[in-house]
C-alpha positions in Angstrom: 0.0 -0.2 -0.2 1.4 3.5 -1.0 2.0 5.6 1.9 0.6 9.3 1.6 3.2 12.3 1.1 3.3 14.4 4.2 3.2 18.1 4.1 6.8 18.3 5.5 8.1 16.9 2.5 6.4 19.3 0.3 7.5 22.2 2.4 10.9 21.1 2.3 11.1 20.8 -1.4 9.7 24.1 -1.9 12.4 25.7 0.4 15.3 23.6 -1.4 13.7 25.1 -4.9 13.6 28.7 -3.4 17.4 28.3 -2.4 18.5 26.8 -5.7 16.7 29.7 -7.4 18.4 32.4 -5.5 21.8 30.7 -6.1 21.3 30.8 -9.7 20.1 34.3 -9.8 22.8 35.3 -7.7 25.4 33.6 -10.3 23.4 35.0 -13.5 25.4 38.3 -15.0 23.4 41.4 -14.2 22.3 41.8 -17.7 20.4 38.8 -17.6 18.5 39.4 -14.4 16.7 42.8 -15.3 13.4 41.2 -15.1 14.1 40.7 -11.4 14.3 44.2 -11.2 11.2 44.7 -13.3 9.2 42.7 -10.9 10.5 44.7 -7.9 9.5 48.0 -9.5 6.0 46.7 -9.9 5.8 45.6 -6.1 7.1 49.3 -5.4 4.6 50.7 -7.6 1.8 48.9 -5.9 3.0 49.5 -2.2 4.2 53.2 -2.2 0.7 54.8 -2.3 -0.3 53.0 0.7 3.1 53.3 2.8 2.7 56.9 4.0 -1.1 56.3 5.4 0.0 53.1 7.1 2.8 55.0 8.7 0.9 58.0 9.8 -1.4 55.5 11.6 1.6 53.6 13.2 2.6 57.1 14.4 -0.9 57.9 15.8 -1.3 54.5 17.6 2.2 55.1 19.2 1.7 58.6 20.3 1.4 59.8 24.0 -2.0 61.2 23.5 -3.5 57.9 22.1 -6.7 57.3 20.1 -9.5 59.9 20.8 -7.3 62.9 22.3 -7.4 66.1 20.4 -4.2 68.4 19.9 -6.0 71.4 21.7 -6.9 68.8 24.7 -3.5 67.5 24.8 -2.1 71.3 24.9 -4.4 72.1 27.7 -3.3 68.8 29.9 0.4 70.2 29.1 0.0 73.3 30.2 -1.9 71.9 33.5 0.6 69.9 34.2 3.4 72.7 34.0 1.1 74.9 36.2 0.7 72.4 38.9 4.6 71.7 38.6 5.2 75.4 39.1 3.0 75.8 42.2 4.6 72.5 43.8 8.1 74.0 43.4 6.8 77.5 44.6 5.1 75.8 47.9 8.4 73.8 48.4 10.4 76.8 48.6 7.9 78.7 50.8 8.0 75.6 53.0 11.7 75.5 53.2 11.6 79.3 54.2 9.0 78.6 57.0 11.1 75.8 58.5 14.2 78.5 58.5 12.0 81.1 60.0 10.7 78.6 63.0 14.4 78.0 63.5 15.4 81.3 63.8 12.5 82.3 66.2 13.6 79.4 68.4 17.3 80.2 68.3 15.9 83.8 69.3 14.0 82.6 72.3 16.9 80.5 73.6 18.8 83.6 73.6 17.4 85.2 76.5 15.1 82.7 77.8 14.4 84.4 80.9 12.9 87.4 79.1 9.1 87.5 78.0 10.1 88.3 74.3 7.4 87.9 71.6 9.0 87.7 68.0 7.0 88.7 65.2 8.1 88.3 61.5 6.9 91.0 59.1 7.9 92.0 55.8 9.6 95.0 54.5 7.7 97.1 52.3 10.0 100.1 51.5 13.7 101.2 51.9 15.0 104.8 51.2 17.8 105.0 48.4 20.3 106.4 50.7 22.8 104.0 52.3 24.2 106.3 55.0 20.7 107.4 56.1 18.6 104.3 55.3 15.5 103.8 57.0 12.9 100.7 56.3 9.2 100.6 56.2 7.8 97.3 57.9 4.1 96.2 57.3 3.8 95.9 61.3 2.5 98.4 63.7 0.9 99.2 67.0 -2.0 97.0 66.0 0.4 94.0 66.2 2.0 95.4 69.5 4.7 97.0 67.9 6.1 99.9 70.1 8.7 102.5 69.5 12.5 101.4 70.2 11.3 97.9 69.5 14.3 95.8 68.5 14.6 94.6 65.4 16.6 91.2 63.8 17.2 89.7 60.6 18.0 86.1 59.8 20.6 84.4 61.9 20.0 86.6 64.9 21.3 89.5 63.1 21.1 92.7 64.9 19.0 94.9 62.1 18.1 98.2 64.1 15.4 100.1 66.0 12.0 101.2 65.4 11.9 105.0 65.3 8.2 105.4 64.0 5.1 103.6 64.5 1.6 103.7 62.9 -1.3 101.5 63.3 -0.1 99.1 60.4 3.4 100.1 59.4 6.5 101.1 61.4 9.8 102.9 60.2 13.2 100.8 61.3 16.7 102.6 61.3 19.4 100.0 60.6 22.5 100.0 62.6 24.6 100.8 59.9 22.6 104.1 59.0 25.0 106.9 60.4 21.6 108.5 62.2 21.7 105.6 64.3 24.7 106.5 66.1 27.4 104.0 67.6 27.2 101.0 69.8 29.1 98.8 72.2 30.1 95.2 71.1 32.2 92.4 72.3 34.4 90.3 70.1 33.8 86.7 70.8 36.6 84.2 71.3 34.1 81.4 70.3 30.4 80.9 70.2 30.1 81.4 74.1 33.2 83.1 75.5 33.2 87.1 75.1 36.7 88.8 74.4 37.3 92.3 74.1 34.9 95.3 74.0 34.6 97.6 71.2 33.2 101.0 70.4 31.5 100.9 66.8 30.1 103.5 64.8 28.5 103.2 61.3 30.7 104.2 58.3 28.0 104.9 55.5 28.9 102.0 53.6 27.1 99.2 55.4 30.0 98.6 57.7 31.0 99.9 61.3 34.1 100.9 62.6 35.6 101.5 66.1 38.3 101.0 68.4 39.1 97.8 70.7 39.5 98.4 74.6 39.8 95.8 77.3 38.1 92.6 77.9 34.4 92.7 79.4 35.6 90.6 82.4 39.0 92.8 82.9 41.1 89.7 82.1 44.4 89.5 80.3 44.5 87.8 76.7 41.7 89.6 75.3 43.8 90.6 72.1 43.4 86.8 71.1 40.1 87.3 70.3 40.5 90.3 67.7 41.0 88.8 64.5 39.5 88.6 61.0 36.4 86.4 60.9 35.6 86.8 64.8 32.0 87.4 65.3 31.1 90.8 67.3 27.9 90.7 69.3 25.9 93.5 70.9 26.8 94.6 74.7 25.2 97.7 75.1 23.1 97.9 78.3 23.0 101.8 78.1 21.1 102.2 74.9 19.9 98.8 74.1 17.1 96.7 76.0 17.9 93.3 77.2 16.5 91.4 74.6 18.8 92.8 72.2 21.9 91.7 74.1 24.2 89.5 72.2 22.5 89.5 69.2 25.2 89.5 66.2 26.5 92.9 64.9 28.8 91.3 62.3 32.0 89.7 61.8 35.4 91.5 61.6 36.5 92.4 58.3 39.4 94.3 58.6 42.1 95.0 62.0 43.9 98.3 61.4 46.2 100.0 63.8 45.1 103.0 65.7 47.5 105.9 64.7 45.7 108.2 67.1 46.1 105.8 70.1 49.1 103.1 69.5 47.7 101.0 72.5 44.5 100.6 70.7 43.4 98.7 67.5 40.8 99.6 65.1 38.3 96.9 63.6 36.0 97.3 60.7 32.8 95.3 61.1 30.4 94.1 58.6 27.0 92.4 59.2 26.3 89.0 57.5 24.0 90.4 55.1 23.1 93.8 53.6 20.6 94.9 56.1 19.0 97.5 53.6 18.3 94.5 51.3 16.5 92.3 53.5 12.8 91.2 52.4 11.7 90.2 56.2 12.5 91.0 59.6 11.7 89.9 63.1 10.6 92.5 65.5 11.6 91.3 69.1 8.8 92.7 71.5 8.9 92.6 75.2 6.7 93.8 78.1 9.7 95.5 79.4 10.5 97.6 76.3 6.8 98.5 76.5 6.8 100.0 80.1 10.1 101.9 79.2 8.4 103.2 76.3 5.5 104.4 78.5 7.7 106.1 81.2 9.6 108.0 78.4 6.4 109.1 77.2 7.4 107.8 73.7 10.4 109.7 73.3 13.4 108.3 71.1 
């Protein structure tokens, strides 16, 4: 009985035939294979007109918008995404600023823990153009408990100045670098805790303070070692400043110079840690003690 031929054997013969034809065409000179190029051109003529629509459909299916999303809708979605991303970044920066402000307020409370000090953060709404006699207008006034002569600080417990005028909603602050502010007494610190030499500083009109250095606050020898470039100078002036202002940072020593008029003394130039006339926010240090003193003086500066 004859066995039926399998499909596998037929497929094998077809494959062998195709291979043989390809080998023959590869060996035939080019002038005898022109009919092959003619067949290829025929297929190209048939397929070329539909290739562009097919590629367009492929790009449409693979696009991010997907089927059913109009270009206008996609543009609006992109704008919404960008807007919310901007809001997110703005809120993140605002949260970081508020965390830093909380840290500064906590440090201010630790500076004089026994004093009943209320710290009020307020924005600066105006600054005069003259650096030598600069004053700042702050959006906080008597309605928030601000009194005349209230102490004003900036970031990093930097002493900024005093309140010289108060209205219901605003106050005017005079920075320590303004010539009209007059002088102050500071102390050069050995380190974060040990006070060294006392110094009398006056504003120069260029944003710094200058003065001579005397003996140390505790009358001990060796105070000269604290007088060096980069040393921190803090306020130590109980005659002209209230208790809640003591040991706020005046600045750092920028320059040490000989005192030609008094050879036994040294002159120093102190610059605040930031440009006081350029701050956008201040911290008003309000205390009941300042309010009582202001009431006794009848509101006089």
